[in-house]
N, C-alpha and C positions, 0 to 999 in steps of 0.2 A: 731561165737557162743561163748558166754562167759562161764566161768568155772562154775558159779553158776547154770545156766540152765542145763548144762550137769550133774551136781551133783544131781539135783532134779530128772532128768531122771534116773540116776543110782540108787537113793534111791527107786524110784518106782519099778524098775526092781528087786531090792533086796527084797523089801517087798513082791512082788508077789512070787518070788522064795522061800522065806522062808515059806510063807503060803502054797505053793504047797508041799514043802518038809515035812511039818507036816502031810500031807495026811489026814487031818481031825481028826487025833488022838488027838493032843493037840491043834489044831487050834480052836480058839474061834471066836465068832462073832466080838470081838474086834480086833483080828488079821486081819480078812477080812476087817473090816472097816479101819484099818490102811493102808492096801494095797490100798484100794480104794481112801483114802485121799491122799496117795502119788501119785497115778496116776493123780488125779485131780490137785494137786499142780504142777506136772511136765507138765501137759497138757497146762496150762496157759502160760507157758514159752517155750514150745517145738517148734522145727522146724517142718516143714511139714513131714519130714521123721520120726522124733521121734513121732509125733502124730499118725502116722500109726502104729508104734510099740506099742505105749501105748494102742491103740485100740485093738490090738491083745492080750495084757496083760489082758485087761479088759474082753475080750471074754474068755480067759483061766480061769479067776476067776469065771465067770458065769457058764461055763461048769463044773468046778471043784465043784461048789456048787450044781449043779444038780446031780452029781454022788454020793453025800453023802446020 
């Protein structure tokens, strides 16, 4: 696995974590979109294991959105 792919995966995870930490207080649609974009970018380069984790991140985003 090359470093760049791993980096995209890391960025996606960070974006989702940041969004979750905002708890919807300061989180805007733009923040959510940024997290989704990061997931999509990482997904294209991800290993099968990473894809599974990215899928979970995306589910977290969806659930989080329904809670608001």
